[in-house]
TIMIZA-550484 format. One record per residue: residue number from 1; x, y, z of N, C-alpha, C, O, CB in turn. Coordinates in pm, 1 decimal. Glycine has a CB too. Example, Ala and Ser with C-alpha at 12.3 -4.5 7.8 and 13.67 -1.06 7.14 Angstrom:
BEGIN
num/n.u/n.v/n.w/ca.u/ca.v/ca.w/c.u/c.v/c.w/o.u/o.v/o.w/cb.u/cb.v/cb.w
1/1319.0/-569.0/780.0/1230.0/-450.0/780.0/1320.0/-330.0/780.0/1423.6/-331.9/846.5/1130.8/-447.3/904.6 .
2/1285.0/-225.0/708.0/1367.0/-106.0/714.0/1290.0/3.0/787.0/1340.9/113.8/803.9/1408.4/-59.8/572.5 .
This chain:
BEGIN
num/n.u/n.v/n.w/ca.u/ca.v/ca.w/c.u/c.v/c.w/o.u/o.v/o.w/cb.u/cb.v/cb.w
1/-3105.7/-117.7/-2966.4/-3190.2/-248.0/-2944.5/-3318.3/-229.0/-2828.2/-3304.5/-165.4/-2723.7/-3078.2/-373.3/-2888.3 .
2/-3404.5/-276.1/-2857.0/-3510.8/-276.4/-2737.2/-3499.2/-403.8/-2685.5/-3464.6/-494.6/-2761.0/-3666.2/-247.8/-2776.1 .
3/-3526.9/-429.4/-2546.8/-3511.1/-585.4/-2472.6/-3611.9/-604.6/-2437.9/-3688.9/-536.4/-2370.2/-3424.4/-616.8/-2355.7 .
4/-3621.4/-711.8/-2487.0/-3773.0/-757.6/-2408.1/-3693.6/-953.2/-2348.1/-3612.7/-1034.6/-2392.4/-3976.0/-767.4/-2589.6 .
5/-3797.5/-936.8/-2212.3/-3758.1/-1053.0/-2092.0/-3836.7/-1176.0/-2119.6/-3944.3/-1178.3/-2059.7/-3798.1/-1003.7/-1927.2 .
6/-3813.0/-1271.0/-2188.9/-3919.1/-1372.2/-2231.6/-3904.9/-1492.4/-2098.1/-3812.1/-1566.8/-2066.4/-3878.4/-1443.6/-2410.6 .
7/-4041.0/-1471.4/-2040.7/-4060.1/-1571.6/-1878.8/-4134.0/-1701.0/-1944.4/-4242.2/-1705.8/-2003.0/-4191.4/-1481.5/-1722.7 .
8/-4050.6/-1793.6/-1918.5/-4119.7/-1923.3/-1940.8/-4033.8/-2057.3/-1939.3/-3920.8/-2082.7/-1981.0/-4186.8/-1914.0/-2073.1 .
9/-4132.8/-2134.5/-1873.9/-4024.9/-2260.7/-1809.4/-4023.3/-2377.9/-1891.9/-4011.7/-2491.1/-1845.0/-4069.2/-2321.5/-1655.7 .
10/-4037.2/-2347.1/-2039.9/-4024.5/-2477.7/-2174.2/-3931.1/-2411.7/-2247.1/-3962.8/-2306.4/-2302.3/-4174.9/-2519.7/-2286.9 .
11/-3761.5/-2479.5/-2262.0/-3666.2/-2459.9/-2325.7/-3695.4/-2390.0/-2498.1/-3667.8/-2297.2/-2574.1/-3602.5/-2593.1/-2310.9 .
12/-3780.7/-2531.8/-2481.1/-3783.8/-2535.7/-2638.3/-3884.3/-2384.5/-2719.4/-3885.5/-2349.3/-2837.3/-3871.7/-2710.2/-2678.7 .
13/-3969.2/-2315.9/-2580.3/-4067.1/-2177.8/-2634.1/-3929.6/-2081.4/-2582.8/-3889.4/-2013.0/-2677.0/-4268.6/-2137.7/-2526.8 .
14/-3860.3/-2063.9/-2472.1/-3752.9/-1966.6/-2486.5/-3667.6/-1941.8/-2596.9/-3626.7/-1832.7/-2636.6/-3677.5/-1986.6/-2402.1 .
15/-3640.1/-2080.7/-2652.5/-3528.2/-2082.3/-2762.8/-3603.7/-2008.8/-2884.5/-3545.7/-1922.9/-2950.9/-3472.4/-2250.8/-2807.0 .
16/-3762.3/-2055.2/-2914.4/-3808.5/-1992.8/-2986.0/-3818.7/-1813.1/-3041.3/-3787.7/-1751.3/-3143.2/-3884.1/-2043.7/-2952.0 .
17/-3870.0/-1785.8/-2929.9/-3915.4/-1678.6/-2879.3/-3778.0/-1582.3/-2901.7/-3795.5/-1467.5/-2942.5/-3973.0/-1704.4/-2727.3 .
18/-3632.5/-1634.1/-2872.6/-3537.2/-1558.6/-2875.3/-3500.7/-1548.4/-2992.8/-3487.7/-1428.6/-3018.2/-3451.4/-1586.0/-2802.9 .
19/-3468.9/-1632.2/-3108.0/-3526.9/-1628.6/-3286.6/-3579.4/-1563.5/-3328.4/-3537.2/-1516.7/-3434.1/-3598.3/-1702.2/-3344.7 .
20/-3690.2/-1522.6/-3280.7/-3824.3/-1457.6/-3347.5/-3798.0/-1314.0/-3322.6/-3808.7/-1214.8/-3394.7/-3980.0/-1507.5/-3276.8 .
21/-3749.8/-1336.0/-3165.4/-3758.4/-1191.4/-3144.9/-3605.6/-1136.1/-3195.3/-3608.1/-1013.2/-3188.4/-3796.6/-1154.9/-2974.3 .
22/-3477.6/-1182.7/-3242.2/-3378.9/-1165.5/-3286.4/-3370.9/-1101.2/-3422.9/-3310.1/-1012.2/-3482.4/-3330.1/-1266.9/-3273.8 .
23/-3483.3/-1211.8/-3445.1/-3487.0/-1198.9/-3634.9/-3577.6/-1029.9/-3684.7/-3574.5/-968.7/-3791.5/-3623.4/-1382.2/-3718.9 .
24/-3664.1/-993.4/-3529.8/-3743.0/-898.5/-3545.3/-3679.0/-749.9/-3469.2/-3739.3/-646.3/-3441.5/-3878.0/-954.2/-3491.5 .
25/-3519.5/-789.9/-3446.8/-3484.9/-673.9/-3410.7/-3465.5/-654.7/-3295.6/-3390.6/-558.7/-3277.3/-3549.5/-599.2/-3443.2 .
26/-3510.9/-719.5/-3176.8/-3516.0/-677.9/-3031.7/-3408.6/-796.6/-2970.8/-3386.3/-902.5/-3029.5/-3692.2/-682.7/-2959.7 .
27/-3370.0/-771.3/-2889.2/-3286.0/-839.4/-2834.5/-3372.7/-904.3/-2676.8/-3482.9/-872.8/-2631.9/-3149.5/-738.1/-2822.4 .
28/-3239.4/-1033.0/-2607.6/-3390.1/-1101.2/-2563.2/-3299.2/-1131.8/-2432.8/-3180.8/-1165.7/-2432.6/-3481.0/-1261.4/-2671.6 .
29/-3396.2/-1108.5/-2306.9/-3319.6/-1185.6/-2169.4/-3403.4/-1304.7/-2135.7/-3523.5/-1279.2/-2143.6/-3311.2/-1082.8/-2018.8 .
30/-3376.9/-1420.8/-2102.2/-3448.1/-1512.6/-2049.7/-3463.6/-1539.7/-1898.4/-3361.9/-1539.3/-1828.9/-3407.4/-1608.1/-2104.6 .
31/-3596.5/-1565.7/-1837.7/-3607.3/-1638.5/-1687.6/-3698.7/-1735.1/-1723.3/-3787.4/-1736.3/-1808.6/-3663.5/-1545.4/-1550.4 .
32/-3657.6/-1823.3/-1634.9/-3767.1/-1980.4/-1629.7/-3877.3/-1990.3/-1530.1/-3952.2/-2083.3/-1500.2/-3679.0/-2124.5/-1585.9 .
33/-3864.6/-1853.5/-1482.3/-4010.7/-1856.0/-1327.0/-4033.7/-1716.1/-1310.5/-3975.9/-1612.2/-1342.3/-3954.4/-1926.4/-1128.2 .
34/-4165.2/-1757.6/-1234.0/-4220.3/-1613.6/-1175.0/-4071.4/-1568.5/-1107.4/-3998.4/-1491.0/-1169.3/-4373.4/-1629.0/-1038.6 .
35/-4034.7/-1620.2/-982.9/-3946.5/-1565.0/-935.5/-3787.1/-1520.8/-985.4/-3709.4/-1446.6/-925.5/-3954.4/-1627.2/-853.0 .
36/-3762.0/-1607.7/-1143.3/-3676.5/-1563.1/-1179.9/-3683.9/-1462.0/-1261.2/-3596.8/-1419.8/-1337.3/-3624.6/-1634.6/-1209.0 .
37/-3788.4/-1424.3/-1243.9/-3811.9/-1287.3/-1374.4/-3812.7/-1168.7/-1237.7/-3739.0/-1070.2/-1239.6/-4024.2/-1292.9/-1506.8 .
38/-3905.1/-1197.3/-1127.1/-3849.2/-1130.1/-1051.9/-3701.8/-1066.3/-986.9/-3677.2/-946.4/-973.0/-3894.6/-1170.0/-1007.4 .
39/-3643.1/-1141.4/-963.8/-3501.8/-1136.4/-945.6/-3444.7/-1071.6/-1058.7/-3357.1/-988.1/-1035.9/-3442.2/-1267.9/-925.8 .
40/-3471.0/-1089.8/-1152.2/-3396.8/-1001.9/-1285.8/-3430.3/-882.0/-1283.7/-3334.5/-813.7/-1319.7/-3430.9/-1042.0/-1431.8 .
41/-3557.5/-794.7/-1249.0/-3591.4/-669.5/-1257.7/-3564.4/-622.8/-1146.7/-3622.9/-516.6/-1125.5/-3708.7/-644.1/-1293.8 .
42/-3480.9/-667.9/-1042.3/-3408.4/-593.0/-898.8/-3293.2/-521.2/-969.0/-3260.1/-410.2/-927.4/-3338.8/-715.2/-759.5 .
43/-3234.7/-572.6/-1064.6/-3118.4/-530.6/-1129.2/-3124.8/-480.7/-1237.1/-3037.5/-403.9/-1277.5/-3041.4/-609.3/-1143.1 .
44/-3256.8/-522.4/-1324.4/-3254.5/-486.7/-1472.1/-3391.6/-439.9/-1536.4/-3495.3/-466.0/-1475.4/-3206.1/-610.4/-1550.4 .
45/-3396.5/-370.5/-1659.2/-3525.5/-331.2/-1646.7/-3511.9/-358.6/-1781.7/-3405.3/-333.0/-1837.6/-3577.1/-193.5/-1584.2 .
46/-3645.8/-428.2/-1868.3/-3655.5/-437.9/-1981.8/-3761.5/-349.2/-2062.7/-3824.6/-267.2/-1996.0/-3666.9/-557.0/-1991.6 .
47/-3783.0/-356.4/-2178.6/-3846.7/-238.2/-2271.4/-4002.0/-343.5/-2265.3/-4110.0/-294.4/-2298.3/-3746.1/-200.4/-2473.5 .
48/-3992.5/-456.6/-2229.4/-4104.3/-526.8/-2230.0/-4100.9/-661.7/-2142.2/-3990.4/-668.5/-2088.2/-4133.2/-551.0/-2367.2 .
49/-4175.0/-761.5/-2111.5/-4186.6/-876.0/-2054.3/-4299.0/-939.0/-2152.1/-4403.2/-880.5/-2181.7/-4218.6/-862.9/-1898.3 .
50/-4255.4/-1088.1/-2204.7/-4335.4/-1171.8/-2250.0/-4363.0/-1270.0/-2178.8/-4285.4/-1361.3/-2207.1/-4305.3/-1206.6/-2346.6 .
51/-4444.7/-1303.0/-2088.8/-4482.4/-1433.7/-1984.4/-4560.4/-1528.7/-1986.0/-4673.4/-1504.1/-1943.9/-4520.7/-1408.8/-1885.9 .
52/-4529.2/-1680.0/-2036.9/-4609.9/-1740.1/-2036.7/-4719.5/-1752.0/-1921.7/-4661.7/-1712.1/-1820.6/-4556.2/-1821.8/-2065.9 .
53/-4839.4/-1784.8/-1891.1/-4922.3/-1807.2/-1800.5/-4904.2/-1906.0/-1707.9/-4935.7/-1911.4/-1589.0/-5019.2/-1820.9/-1849.4 .
54/-4842.1/-1992.7/-1788.6/-4790.2/-2149.2/-1681.5/-4697.8/-2159.1/-1652.6/-4636.5/-2231.8/-1730.9/-4790.6/-2281.7/-1717.6 .
55/-4614.4/-2108.8/-1539.6/-4481.7/-2083.3/-1586.5/-4420.1/-2151.8/-1399.4/-4325.5/-2105.3/-1335.8/-4448.6/-1870.1/-1652.1 .
56/-4522.2/-2281.8/-1350.7/-4513.8/-2307.2/-1218.1/-4598.1/-2166.0/-1098.1/-4696.5/-2098.2/-1127.7/-4336.6/-2326.9/-1202.2 .
57/-4530.3/-2160.8/-987.0/-4565.7/-2088.8/-867.6/-4465.3/-1977.9/-873.7/-4351.8/-2016.6/-901.3/-4560.4/-2176.4/-731.4 .
58/-4480.0/-1848.2/-854.3/-4628.1/-1814.3/-893.2/-4638.3/-1812.6/-1043.4/-4553.4/-1792.7/-1130.4/-4677.4/-1668.6/-834.6 .
59/-4741.1/-1833.9/-1047.3/-4756.0/-1844.1/-1213.0/-4755.0/-1720.6/-1299.0/-4727.6/-1614.6/-1242.9/-4889.5/-1908.2/-1249.9 .
60/-4780.5/-1720.5/-1423.6/-4747.4/-1551.2/-1474.5/-4847.1/-1462.4/-1430.1/-4822.2/-1352.1/-1381.4/-4744.8/-1524.0/-1642.9 .
61/-4932.5/-1497.9/-1442.4/-5072.4/-1419.1/-1380.7/-5039.2/-1295.9/-1233.5/-5038.3/-1178.3/-1197.1/-5193.2/-1572.8/-1309.8 .
62/-5017.1/-1432.6/-1197.7/-4940.7/-1386.8/-1014.0/-4774.8/-1314.5/-1052.1/-4726.3/-1254.3/-956.3/-4899.5/-1594.6/-877.0 .
63/-4707.8/-1316.3/-1152.4/-4608.7/-1269.5/-1130.9/-4653.1/-1081.2/-1218.1/-4622.7/-967.4/-1182.4/-4481.0/-1389.7/-1192.6 .
64/-4718.2/-1123.3/-1314.4/-4759.7/-977.0/-1347.5/-4820.3/-903.0/-1235.0/-4768.1/-795.9/-1204.1/-4860.6/-972.8/-1460.9 .
65/-4916.6/-942.5/-1173.7/-4986.5/-850.5/-1065.0/-4861.0/-794.4/-983.5/-4869.1/-678.0/-944.2/-5102.2/-941.2/-957.2 .
66/-4751.8/-863.8/-956.3/-4638.7/-855.2/-825.3/-4591.5/-776.9/-944.9/-4587.4/-676.9/-873.1/-4534.1/-1007.5/-735.4 .
67/-4551.2/-729.8/-1064.8/-4477.9/-644.6/-1191.6/-4567.6/-510.8/-1158.6/-4513.5/-400.9/-1147.3/-4502.9/-720.7/-1383.1 .
68/-4706.3/-528.9/-1144.6/-4752.7/-440.5/-1213.5/-4817.2/-328.1/-1053.5/-4867.1/-215.7/-1059.8/-4871.9/-520.3/-1342.0 .
69/-4790.6/-411.9/-928.4/-4814.2/-343.5/-845.0/-4699.1/-272.0/-755.4/-4723.7/-206.1/-654.3/-4890.8/-411.7/-790.3 .
70/-4576.5/-294.2/-805.6/-4396.8/-204.7/-765.4/-4387.3/-113.5/-869.6/-4371.4/-141.8/-988.3/-4224.2/-314.6/-776.7 .
71/-4398.1/2.0/-818.4/-4384.6/98.1/-849.5/-4249.3/163.3/-926.1/-4230.1/275.1/-973.8/-4419.0/135.9/-755.1 .
72/-4149.3/22.2/-915.0/-4043.1/65.3/-1009.2/-4071.2/0.1/-1134.6/-4036.4/41.2/-1245.3/-3900.3/32.0/-961.5 .
73/-4174.8/-165.5/-1094.8/-4224.4/-181.4/-1253.7/-4301.7/-184.1/-1325.0/-4300.3/-245.1/-1431.9/-4214.9/-239.7/-1299.0 .
74/-4394.5/-111.8/-1276.7/-4534.5/-162.1/-1249.4/-4542.0/-50.0/-1418.7/-4648.6/-47.0/-1480.2/-4641.9/-111.9/-1048.7 .
75/-4428.6/23.9/-1466.9/-4468.8/85.3/-1621.0/-4436.8/-7.8/-1741.2/-4462.4/22.2/-1857.8/-4382.4/227.4/-1653.9 .
76/-4384.4/-111.5/-1705.5/-4315.5/-192.3/-1770.8/-4417.2/-316.3/-1840.4/-4467.1/-406.7/-1773.4/-4206.8/-237.7/-1672.7 .
77/-4437.4/-297.1/-2004.8/-4551.6/-394.8/-2092.5/-4537.4/-525.0/-2049.4/-4428.9/-583.0/-2047.0/-4533.0/-401.4/-2260.3 .
78/-4646.7/-575.4/-2013.7/-4650.2/-691.5/-2002.6/-4743.3/-785.8/-2109.1/-4864.6/-766.9/-2118.3/-4679.9/-698.3/-1877.6 .
79/-4694.4/-857.3/-2163.8/-4773.8/-965.5/-2253.3/-4770.2/-1085.8/-2186.5/-4662.6/-1143.4/-2170.8/-4716.0/-991.0/-2398.1 .
80/-4894.1/-1140.5/-2136.9/-4927.8/-1295.2/-2107.3/-4905.1/-1373.1/-2219.3/-4893.4/-1305.3/-2321.4/-5073.7/-1323.0/-2065.6 .
81/-4896.6/-1473.7/-2232.3/-4839.1/-1586.9/-2355.8/-4927.1/-1706.4/-2285.6/-4913.4/-1740.9/-2168.2/-4626.6/-1626.5/-2365.9 .
82/-5015.2/-1760.4/-2374.5/-5037.3/-1909.6/-2317.1/-5105.0/-1935.4/-2453.3/-5142.1/-1860.2/-2543.4/-5140.4/-1940.2/-2155.3 .
83/-5108.5/-2129.8/-2427.5/-5124.3/-2200.7/-2521.4/-5293.8/-2253.9/-2467.7/-5345.2/-2357.2/-2510.4/-4990.2/-2310.1/-2538.6 .
84/-5348.2/-2179.3/-2388.5/-5508.0/-2178.6/-2340.6/-5563.6/-2092.0/-2382.4/-5501.7/-1985.6/-2386.1/-5544.3/-2170.4/-2210.3 .
85/-5664.5/-2093.9/-2419.1/-5739.4/-1962.8/-2515.0/-5877.0/-1959.3/-2436.4/-5963.7/-2021.2/-2498.0/-5769.6/-2001.5/-2715.6 .
86/-5916.1/-1909.9/-2330.2/-6031.5/-1934.7/-2266.6/-6070.4/-1768.1/-2232.1/-5968.0/-1701.5/-2217.1/-6009.3/-2047.7/-2131.5 .
87/-6182.9/-1699.0/-2218.9/-6226.2/-1597.8/-2191.1/-6196.1/-1565.1/-2031.4/-6172.0/-1457.4/-1976.7/-6356.0/-1603.1/-2235.7 .
88/-6204.4/-1669.8/-1989.4/-6152.4/-1669.6/-1785.0/-5998.7/-1575.4/-1821.0/-5982.8/-1453.9/-1809.7/-6093.7/-1914.5/-1677.7 .
89/-5912.2/-1665.8/-1860.7/-5778.8/-1647.7/-1907.3/-5696.6/-1510.5/-1970.1/-5579.1/-1479.5/-1950.2/-5778.3/-1738.0/-1997.8 .
90/-5811.7/-1431.1/-2062.3/-5820.0/-1340.3/-2099.9/-5835.8/-1189.4/-2021.1/-5773.5/-1083.3/-2023.2/-5890.9/-1377.5/-2165.0 .
91/-5957.0/-1242.9/-1949.9/-6024.6/-1151.7/-1826.4/-5899.3/-1150.1/-1689.0/-5867.4/-1051.7/-1622.3/-6202.7/-1245.1/-1763.2 .
92/-5858.8/-1257.7/-1679.4/-5777.5/-1221.0/-1559.5/-5649.3/-1155.9/-1565.1/-5595.3/-1103.2/-1467.9/-5754.0/-1327.5/-1491.8 .
93/-5587.8/-1162.6/-1716.9/-5457.9/-1083.2/-1772.6/-5508.2/-970.8/-1687.5/-5468.9/-926.6/-1579.6/-5432.8/-1050.9/-1958.5 .
94/-5641.3/-925.3/-1795.6/-5670.1/-773.2/-1757.4/-5672.1/-769.4/-1614.0/-5644.7/-659.6/-1565.5/-5811.8/-712.5/-1814.4 .
95/-5691.7/-840.4/-1553.4/-5779.8/-802.5/-1404.5/-5559.8/-815.2/-1327.6/-5513.0/-760.1/-1228.0/-5976.8/-1004.4/-1319.4 .
96/-5524.0/-861.9/-1379.2/-5369.4/-809.4/-1286.7/-5279.0/-732.9/-1346.6/-5165.9/-713.3/-1302.1/-5270.8/-923.5/-1243.1 .
97/-5328.4/-681.9/-1459.5/-5296.6/-534.8/-1530.0/-5191.9/-546.1/-1642.5/-5113.7/-452.9/-1661.3/-5233.9/-423.0/-1417.5 .
98/-5188.4/-653.7/-1715.3/-5127.0/-707.8/-1840.3/-5177.5/-605.7/-1936.0/-5292.5/-565.6/-1953.4/-5169.3/-864.8/-1880.2 .
99/-5028.8/-561.3/-2013.6/-5087.1/-487.6/-2135.7/-5150.0/-533.7/-2275.0/-5184.6/-470.4/-2374.7/-4993.6/-418.3/-2172.5 .
100/-5151.3/-687.5/-2237.5/-5184.5/-779.7/-2353.0/-5200.3/-930.3/-2304.3/-5157.5/-973.0/-2197.0/-5067.2/-770.7/-2465.7 .
101/-5275.3/-1011.2/-2409.7/-5281.9/-1156.5/-2382.6/-5271.7/-1211.6/-2533.5/-5342.1/-1162.8/-2621.8/-5427.6/-1205.2/-2296.3 .
102/-5191.2/-1303.5/-2555.6/-5133.7/-1350.4/-2655.6/-5172.9/-1500.3/-2625.1/-5160.5/-1547.6/-2512.2/-4984.3/-1308.7/-2668.1 .
103/-5233.0/-1590.3/-2760.0/-5244.9/-1720.2/-2786.3/-5138.4/-1762.9/-2868.2/-5121.3/-1718.1/-2981.6/-5364.7/-1748.8/-2840.4 .
104/-5057.8/-1857.7/-2809.5/-4945.3/-1893.1/-2876.3/-4956.6/-1967.7/-3010.8/-4875.9/-1958.6/-3103.4/-4874.0/-1965.4/-2790.4 .
105/-5042.9/-2025.6/-3008.7/-5119.4/-2053.3/-3161.2/-5143.3/-1997.7/-3260.3/-5159.7/-2050.6/-3370.2/-5215.4/-2076.3/-3165.6 .
106/-5149.5/-1859.5/-3229.0/-5204.1/-1747.3/-3381.4/-5074.9/-1736.1/-3457.9/-5074.3/-1673.7/-3564.1/-5265.0/-1550.5/-3338.5 .
107/-4952.3/-1798.9/-3405.8/-4858.8/-1753.2/-3476.7/-4769.7/-1644.1/-3442.7/-4825.1/-1551.8/-3383.1/-4908.1/-1730.9/-3571.1 .
108/-4599.6/-1626.2/-3473.7/-4547.4/-1548.6/-3388.0/-4589.3/-1393.3/-3464.8/-4575.6/-1289.0/-3401.0/-4382.7/-1590.8/-3363.9 .
109/-4630.8/-1393.3/-3578.9/-4613.6/-1229.5/-3657.3/-4720.5/-1129.4/-3588.4/-4709.4/-1007.7/-3573.7/-4657.7/-1232.5/-3851.1 .
110/-4845.3/-1228.9/-3543.7/-4939.7/-1106.4/-3448.6/-4861.7/-1099.4/-3304.1/-4872.7/-985.0/-3259.9/-5134.8/-1163.2/-3413.3 .
111/-4796.5/-1173.2/-3227.7/-4695.0/-1126.1/-3133.2/-4621.8/-1049.9/-3191.6/-4689.9/-949.6/-3170.5/-4618.8/-1215.5/-3073.0 .
112/-4512.8/-1001.8/-3265.9/-4459.9/-864.2/-3296.3/-4530.2/-786.7/-3345.3/-4479.1/-676.5/-3325.2/-4366.2/-855.4/-3367.3 .
113/-4627.8/-775.7/-3404.4/-4734.7/-654.4/-3438.6/-4789.8/-636.3/-3273.6/-4793.8/-518.0/-3240.0/-4885.9/-709.0/-3574.9 .
114/-4814.7/-693.9/-3210.7/-4870.0/-637.3/-3079.6/-4714.0/-592.7/-3005.0/-4723.6/-499.6/-2925.0/-4976.2/-772.6/-2979.7 .
115/-4573.1/-651.0/-3024.8/-4484.1/-593.6/-2928.2/-4454.7/-445.4/-3003.0/-4445.3/-348.6/-2927.5/-4341.0/-696.6/-2899.9 .
116/-4442.8/-427.5/-3120.0/-4460.7/-347.4/-3185.9/-4505.6/-241.5/-3145.0/-4423.9/-152.2/-3122.3/-4506.4/-380.6/-3255.3 .
117/-4644.0/-216.5/-3122.8/-4767.5/-196.4/-3061.1/-4690.8/-106.5/-2921.1/-4669.5/11.7/-2894.3/-4863.3/-361.8/-3028.1 .
118/-4672.0/-208.5/-2870.9/-4622.9/-125.3/-2738.7/-4512.9/-46.9/-2728.1/-4507.8/64.2/-2675.3/-4599.2/-202.1/-2638.4 .
119/-4399.9/-124.4/-2794.3/-4289.5/-42.5/-2767.7/-4199.3/14.9/-2874.1/-4097.0/79.9/-2852.9/-4216.0/-109.3/-2689.0 .
120/-4248.8/-16.5/-2988.0/-4209.4/46.1/-3133.9/-4070.1/-70.8/-3179.6/-4010.9/-57.3/-3286.7/-4146.4/252.8/-3114.5 .
């Protein structure tokens, strides 16, 4: 079973993502901050990372940039999740090396489809 690391500082969002992922056939791990995600990656390698854009400091964009700049983690697909759907955020996600950008209000089915495209 493929493992997805969910990085979100909102408890309800993490719980919902865990349920959606489980029902879709994925295992999940959780982190509440960018620092937590980076610490997790020092000992484990998920198949993918779903990261909220606004998780404090460092934010999701900065954390993604750090992940993509490290040879040990640069190949892990990252999708930036956000409730803000601006062209600037989409561009920023691309600039930091994210493999995708997903607007949370679009529903979970589209996100699962994006995950399947990246990791099966």
